[in-house]
C-alpha positions in Angstrom: -29.0 -20.0 -60.6 -25.6 -20.3 -60.8 -22.4 -21.3 -59.4 -20.2 -18.1 -57.9 -17.3 -17.1 -59.9 -13.8 -18.1 -59.2 -10.9 -16.1 -59.0 -8.4 -18.5 -57.8 -8.8 -19.1 -53.9 -11.6 -16.3 -54.1 -15.5 -17.2 -54.9 -17.3 -14.1 -56.1 -20.5 -13.9 -55.2 -22.7 -10.8 -55.6 -21.9 -7.2 -56.0 -21.5 -4.8 -53.1 -20.8 -1.5 -54.6 -20.3 0.1 -57.8 -17.7 3.5 -58.6 -16.4 5.3 -61.5 -13.1 3.3 -60.9 -13.5 -0.1 -59.5 -16.6 -2.5 -58.5 -16.5 -4.3 -55.2 -17.8 -8.0 -54.8 -18.6 -10.0 -51.8 -16.6 -13.0 -51.5 -15.4 -16.2 -50.0 -11.9 -16.9 -49.4 -10.9 -20.8 -49.0 -7.6 -22.3 -48.0 -6.1 -25.2 -46.8 -7.9 -27.8 -44.0 -11.2 -26.0 -44.6 -10.0 -22.2 -43.8 -12.6 -20.1 -44.8 -12.9 -16.1 -44.6 -15.2 -13.4 -46.0 -13.8 -11.1 -47.5 -14.5 -8.1 -50.3 -12.7 -7.9 -53.9 -12.1 -4.7 -55.2 -11.8 -5.4 -59.3 -10.4 -2.3 -61.4 -13.0 -1.7 -64.4 -11.5 -3.4 -67.1 -10.9 -0.4 -69.7 -9.2 1.2 -67.1 -7.0 -2.0 -66.7 -5.7 -1.2 -69.8 -4.6 2.2 -69.1 -1.3 2.2 -67.1 -2.5 5.6 -65.3 -5.1 4.0 -63.8 -3.1 0.2 -63.2 -0.6 2.3 -61.0 -2.9 4.4 -58.9 -4.7 0.9 -58.4 -1.3 -0.4 -57.1 -0.4 2.3 -55.0 -3.6 2.1 -52.9 -2.4 -1.3 -52.3 1.3 -0.5 -51.6 0.1 2.3 -49.7 -2.3 0.5 -47.4 -0.2 -1.8 -46.5 2.1 0.2 -44.7 -0.7 1.8 -42.7 -1.6 -0.9 -39.9 -4.5 0.5 -37.4 -7.6 -0.7 -36.4 -9.5 2.7 -38.0 -8.3 1.7 -41.5 -9.9 -1.0 -43.6 -6.9 -3.3 -44.2 -5.8 -4.7 -48.0 -5.2 -8.4 -47.6 -4.3 -9.4 -50.9 -3.7 -9.0 -54.8 -4.7 -10.7 -57.5 -3.3 -10.3 -60.9 -4.2 -12.0 -64.6 -3.0 -11.0 -67.7 -6.1 -8.2 -68.1 -7.2 -6.9 -64.7 -6.5 -6.5 -61.2 -7.8 -7.3 -58.1 -7.3 -6.1 -54.6 -8.8 -8.3 -51.4 -9.8 -6.2 -48.6 -11.5 -7.0 -45.2 -15.4 -7.3 -45.2 -16.7 -4.9 -42.6 -19.9 -5.8 -41.3 -21.2 -2.1 -41.4 -22.3 1.1 -43.2 -21.1 4.1 -44.7 -21.2 7.3 -42.5 -23.4 8.3 -45.5 -25.3 5.5 -45.4 -26.0 6.3 -41.0 -27.0 9.6 -41.8 -29.7 8.9 -44.8 -31.3 5.8 -42.5 -31.0 8.3 -39.5 -33.0 11.4 -41.0 -35.6 8.8 -42.7 -36.4 7.9 -38.9 -36.1 11.5 -37.7 -33.2 10.9 -35.6 -30.0 13.1 -34.9 -26.9 11.0 -34.2 -26.2 11.6 -30.4 -23.3 14.1 -29.6 -21.1 11.2 -27.6 -21.8 8.9 -30.4 -20.7 11.7 -33.2 -17.8 12.1 -31.1 -16.9 8.4 -31.4 -16.7 8.2 -34.9 -14.9 11.4 -35.3 -12.0 10.2 -33.0 -12.0 7.2 -35.0 -11.7 8.6 -38.6 -8.8 11.2 -37.2 -6.9 8.4 -35.8 -7.0 6.4 -38.5 -6.0 9.5 -40.8 -3.3 10.3 -38.4 -1.9 6.6 -38.5 -1.7 7.1 -42.6 0.3 10.5 -41.8 2.6 8.8 -39.8 3.2 5.8 -41.8 6.5 4.9 -43.3 7.9 2.7 -45.8 10.3 -0.5 -45.1 13.7 1.8 -44.4 11.5 4.1 -41.8 11.3 6.9 -44.4 7.8 9.0 -43.9 5.4 7.8 -46.8 3.3 11.6 -45.9 0.7 10.2 -46.8 -2.1 12.3 -47.4 -5.8 10.8 -48.4 -7.1 13.7 -50.3 -10.5 12.0 -50.2 -11.8 12.2 -46.8 -16.1 12.2 -46.9 -19.0 10.3 -45.2 -18.9 7.5 -48.0 -15.4 6.7 -47.2 -16.0 5.9 -43.6 -17.6 2.8 -42.4 -19.1 2.6 -39.4 -19.0 -1.4 -38.2 -21.8 -3.0 -36.8 -19.0 -3.5 -33.7 -19.2 0.1 -33.4 -15.5 0.8 -34.7 -14.7 3.7 -37.4 -12.7 2.7 -40.5 -11.3 4.9 -42.9 -11.5 3.1 -46.4 -10.4 4.1 -50.3 -7.0 5.2 -50.7 -6.9 5.5 -54.3 -6.4 8.9 -54.7 -4.0 9.3 -51.9 -0.8 11.5 -52.5 2.4 10.3 -51.0 6.0 11.4 -51.6 6.8 7.6 -53.0 3.7 6.9 -54.8 5.0 5.5 -58.2 1.8 7.8 -59.9 2.1 11.2 -60.2 -1.2 13.6 -60.5 -1.8 14.7 -64.0 -1.7 18.3 -64.7 -4.8 20.2 -64.1 -6.1 17.5 -62.0 -7.9 17.7 -58.9 -8.7 14.5 -56.6 -11.5 14.3 -54.0 -15.0 15.4 -53.7 -15.3 19.3 -54.2 -17.6 19.3 -51.0 -15.2 18.4 -49.1 -11.8 20.1 -50.4 -9.5 22.5 -48.6 -9.4 25.8 -50.3 -5.5 24.8 -50.6 -6.6 21.6 -51.9 -8.5 23.6 -54.8 -5.3 25.6 -55.3 -3.5 22.4 -55.9 -1.6 22.1 -52.5 -2.0 19.4 -49.9 -1.1 18.4 -46.1 -1.6 16.2 -43.8 -3.8 19.6 -42.3 -5.7 19.4 -45.6 -7.4 15.9 -44.0 -8.1 17.6 -40.6 -10.1 20.4 -42.7 -12.6 17.2 -44.5 -12.7 15.2 -41.1 -13.9 18.8 -39.4 -16.9 18.7 -42.6 -17.7 15.2 -41.9 -17.8 16.0 -37.9 -20.3 18.8 -38.5 -22.5 17.3 -40.8 -22.6 14.0 -38.1 -23.6 16.5 -35.4 -26.3 18.4 -37.7 -27.3 15.6 -40.1 -27.3 17.9 -43.1 -25.0 18.8 -46.0 -22.4 21.5 -45.4 -22.1 22.6 -48.6 -24.2 22.6 -51.9 -24.1 24.2 -55.6 -26.7 23.6 -58.8 -23.6 23.9 -60.7 -20.0 23.1 -60.2 -19.0 26.7 -60.5 -21.6 27.8 -58.1 -20.2 24.9 -56.1 -16.7 26.1 -56.0 -17.6 29.5 -55.2 -19.4 28.3 -52.3 -16.8 26.2 -50.8 -14.2 28.8 -50.8 -16.4 31.9 -49.7 -19.2 30.5 -47.6 -19.3 30.8 -43.8 -19.8 27.3 -41.9 -22.3 28.1 -38.9 -21.3 26.6 -35.7 -23.1 23.3 -35.3 -24.9 24.4 -32.1 -26.8 26.8 -34.2 -28.6 23.7 -35.8 -28.3 21.1 -33.2 -29.0 22.6 -29.5 -27.2 19.4 -28.0 -23.9 20.3 -29.3 -21.8 22.2 -26.7 -19.9 25.8 -27.5 -17.0 24.0 -26.3 -17.2 21.6 -29.0 -18.3 24.3 -31.2 -14.9 25.8 -30.9 -12.9 22.5 -32.1 -15.1 21.8 -34.9 -14.5 25.7 -36.3 -10.8 25.3 -35.4 -10.5 22.4 -37.8 -12.6 24.7 -40.3 -9.9 27.5 -40.5 -9.3 28.5 -44.1 -5.8 28.9 -43.6 -3.9 25.9 -42.8 -2.0 27.5 -40.3 -5.0 28.4 -37.8 -5.9 24.6 -38.1 -5.3 21.9 -35.4 -1.7 20.9 -35.9 -2.4 17.1 -36.7 -5.2 14.7 -36.3 -4.7 13.1 -33.2 -4.3 16.7 -31.9 -7.8 17.0 -32.2 -9.2 13.8 -31.4 -7.8 14.9 -28.1 -9.8 18.3 -28.3 -12.6 16.2 -29.0 -12.3 13.9 -25.9 -11.7 16.4 -23.9 -14.6 18.7 -23.9 -17.6 16.1 -24.5 -18.4 12.3 -23.2 -17.5 9.9 -25.4 -19.2 7.0 -26.5 -17.6 3.9 -26.2 -17.7 1.2 -29.4 -20.4 -1.1 -27.6 -23.0 2.1 -27.4 -21.8 2.9 -31.0 -22.5 -0.4 -32.3 -25.9 -0.5 -30.0 -27.1 3.1 -32.2 -26.1 1.4 -35.4 -27.8 -1.3 -35.2 -31.1 0.2 -33.9 -30.6 2.4 -37.6 -30.0 -0.3 -39.4 -30.6 -3.6 -37.7 -33.1 -5.0 -40.4 -30.3 -4.2 -43.4 -27.7 -5.8 -41.7 -30.0 -9.0 -40.6 -30.9 -9.3 -44.1 -27.0 -9.1 -45.3 -26.3 -11.8 -42.8 -28.7 -14.3 -44.1 -26.9 -14.3 -47.3 -23.8 -14.2 -45.9 -24.6 -17.3 -44.0 -25.6 -19.0 -47.3 -22.5 -18.1 -48.6 -20.1 -19.1 -45.4 -22.2 -22.5 -45.1 -21.8 -23.5 -49.3 -25.1 -23.2 -50.2 -25.6 -19.7 -51.8 -26.7 -19.9 -55.2 -26.0 -16.8 -57.8 -28.8 -15.0 -58.6 -30.0 -12.7 -61.7 -28.4 -9.3 -60.3 -25.6 -10.9 -58.1 -23.3 -10.8 -61.0 -25.6 -9.9 -63.5 -25.6 -13.3 -64.8 -24.3 -17.0 -63.8 -20.9 -17.6 -64.2 -19.5 -20.8 -65.7 -16.3 -19.7 -66.9 -13.4 -22.0 -66.0 -11.0 -20.9 -63.0 -7.9 -19.0 -62.8 -4.8 -20.5 -61.7 -4.5 -20.0 -57.8 -2.2 -17.2 -56.2 -1.7 -15.7 -59.5 1.2 -13.0 -58.9 1.4 -9.4 -60.3 3.4 -9.5 -63.5 3.1 -13.5 -63.8 1.0 -14.2 -67.3 -2.0 -16.6 -66.3 -5.2 -17.5 -68.3 -7.3 -15.0 -69.9 -10.1 -13.7 -67.2 -13.4 -13.9 -68.4 -15.1 -10.4 -68.1 -17.3 -10.3 -65.2 -20.2 -8.0 -66.3 -21.5 -4.8 -64.5 -24.0 -5.3 -62.3 -27.0 -3.3 -60.7 -27.2 -3.0 -57.4 -27.4 -6.0 -55.7 -29.3 -6.9 -52.3 -26.0 -6.4 -50.2 -25.6 -2.7 -50.7 -22.0 -2.3 -48.8 -21.2 1.2 -49.4 -17.5 0.9 -50.6 -17.6 3.3 -53.2 -15.3 5.0 -55.6 -14.0 8.5 -56.8 -15.2 9.1 -60.2 -14.3 12.2 -62.4 -16.5 15.1 -63.2 -14.5 15.9 -66.4 -13.5 13.3 -69.2 -11.1 14.8 -71.3 -10.1 13.1 -74.5 -8.8 13.3 -78.0 -9.7 12.1 -81.1 -7.1 10.5 -83.1 -6.2 10.7 -86.7 -7.6 7.8 -88.9 -5.0 5.6 -91.0 -4.2 6.3 -94.2 -7.0 4.7 -96.4 -5.9 0.9 -97.5 -8.4 1.4 -100.5 -6.7 4.7 -101.9 -3.3 2.6 -102.0 -4.5 -0.6 -103.4 -5.8 1.6 -106.2 -2.5 3.5 -106.7 -0.9 0.0 -107.2 -3.4 -1.5 -109.3 -3.0 1.6 -111.5 0.9 0.6 -111.8 0.7 -2.4 -112.7 -2.1 -2.0 -115.2 0.6 0.8 -116.9 3.1 -2.3 -116.6 1.3 -4.7 -118.7 0.2 -1.8 -121.5 3.9 -1.5 -121.9 4.4 -5.0 -122.0 1.7 -5.6 -124.5 2.7 -2.7 -126.7 6.0 -4.3 -126.8 4.6 -7.5 -128.0 2.3 -5.8 -130.9 5.8 -3.6 -132.0 7.9 -7.0 -132.2 5.2 -9.3 -134.0 4.5 -6.4 -136.9 8.3 -6.3 -137.2 8.4 -9.9 -137.6 5.5 -9.1 -140.5 7.2 -6.8 -142.3 10.7 -8.8 -142.8 8.6 -11.8 -144.3 6.9 -9.2 -146.5 3.4 -10.3 -145.6 0.9 -8.5 -145.4 0.5 -7.0 -141.7 -2.1 -8.5 -139.6 -5.0 -5.9 -138.5 -3.6 -6.2 -134.8 -5.5 -3.9 -131.9 -4.4 -3.8 -128.5 -6.5 -2.4 -125.6 -5.3 -1.3 -122.7 -7.5 -1.3 -120.0 -7.8 2.4 -118.3 -8.3 2.3 -114.6 -11.2 4.1 -113.6 -10.0 4.8 -110.1 -8.6 7.9 -107.6 -5.1 8.8 -108.1 -2.7 7.0 -105.4 -2.6 9.6 -102.8 -2.8 10.0 -99.6 -6.1 10.5 -97.7 -5.5 13.9 -95.3 -5.5 12.7 -91.6 -7.9 14.3 -89.5 -6.7 17.2 -87.1 -6.3 16.2 -83.3 -9.3 17.7 -81.5 -9.4 17.8 -77.6 -13.2 17.5 -76.6 -14.2 17.7 -73.0 -17.6 16.0 -72.8 -19.9 15.7 -69.9 -22.1 13.1 -69.0 -20.7 11.1 -72.0 -19.8 7.4 -71.9 -16.1 6.5 -71.4 -16.3 4.6 -74.8 -16.3 8.6 -76.4 -13.1 9.2 -75.1 -10.3 6.8 -75.9 -7.9 7.6 -73.1 -10.2 9.1 -70.2 -8.8 11.4 -67.6 -9.8 11.9 -64.5 -10.3 15.8 -63.9 -11.5 16.2 -60.9 -12.8 13.1 -58.6 -16.2 12.9 -57.6 -17.6 10.5 -55.4 -20.6 8.1 -56.8 -23.6 7.0 -54.4 -22.5 4.0 -52.9 -23.8 0.7 -55.0 -25.0 3.0 -57.6 -25.2 1.2 -61.2 -23.4 2.6 -64.2 -24.2 1.3 -67.3 -21.0 1.9 -68.6 -18.7 1.8 -65.2 -16.3 5.0 -66.3 -15.5 8.2 -65.1 -18.2 10.5 -66.3 -19.1 13.9 -66.3 -21.7 15.8 -64.2 -23.7 18.3 -64.7 -26.2 17.1 -62.0 -23.9 17.5 -59.4 -26.7 16.4 -56.7 -26.6 13.0 -58.2 -22.8 12.6 -58.3 -22.4 13.7 -55.0 -24.3 11.8 -52.9 -26.8 14.4 -52.0 -28.3 13.8 -48.9 
């Protein structure tokens, strides 16, 4: 048992979820005159915080989401910067991801009612449309494309409101970070055909949202593959059946709406997320937020109650950090309050990567399926340089001794005295010549299922999502031969 870890005005209590880029913690914000608020804090993995590419990606997420103000998007409330790490402060949503709800429904042999699925899909599309239409401070369109729409990135609140989260790999016109050549960002099973070819638009998100809606209606995964190559082939070629073939409660009119969103040619899809949402609303009755909330409570009510008990302890000030919440109790000094981006502050002690906490919240991050690294050539051998210098010094000493001997002999000859027997031994160094050691060639390696320590500079080549709350021994982009474990197989 121990005290929570202090990060300025935020006290971190327990890990909610872990992913390839970040860990999310449940935290408590303290303010003046007794103000307090429960929040979620997203911490970029320390080894990625040293890579300008990932740092820029992380800050881009904060900057873009700040421009999307909509009830169907999880807002970012603050950014905390230390001299070595970055943290995003997000609104804490009491609820569960759609992927978690679908798993819970299957365990209870329950299928999501069509009106509930329709309400969730409309909320998802509304949040995406708000992102697509967002503008910068000067009123210029940002052209945001989420690129990672999936059941794991849709939080269904206990209030019945769906919220889009995780814009970490979003594309935008004014984004500071640009995609490295050859990268695919997102989850392969939810990628539109044009996204696999490197082209994305708002209609790419409409395609992914249609897949999410299809899975909510059927309770099944759309695409599967034993290998990455097989999965790519399935995504590019397989035909998606009408949802009514798997769920007889789905009317034919709704089949048409979903399948139009899944047309491979973007020109044949709905022109916008808002247009598809309006089409859903026109053909089926849509559940109210109150009814969605009641269904969520019926599916995961016990889980929510357990989380609420811990949250109540945190908010009342009686919560003690348990083993596993933050891996070990924290007793490090607090950071200066209200640190600013770019401002140097005292070094932040590393928060250890924790095992899955009791509050498995479901906020997860995209991770890599390939890690590409380069072996750096070793530095020149210091030993060789030292030996070479020693040889030079010995040679100089030998010459000096020889000169001294010659002078002594000359003086002896001048005095007609018998020359003394002088023997001068010059040490001979038994060492390697002072030649530089050849540098090792730079070798580019592609590592699968390898820890990030094997790659000096990890590169996200194809971002694949991890399970919410999944624990990583080395929290880093990793390879994936086992696609089902990385793709949150349900």
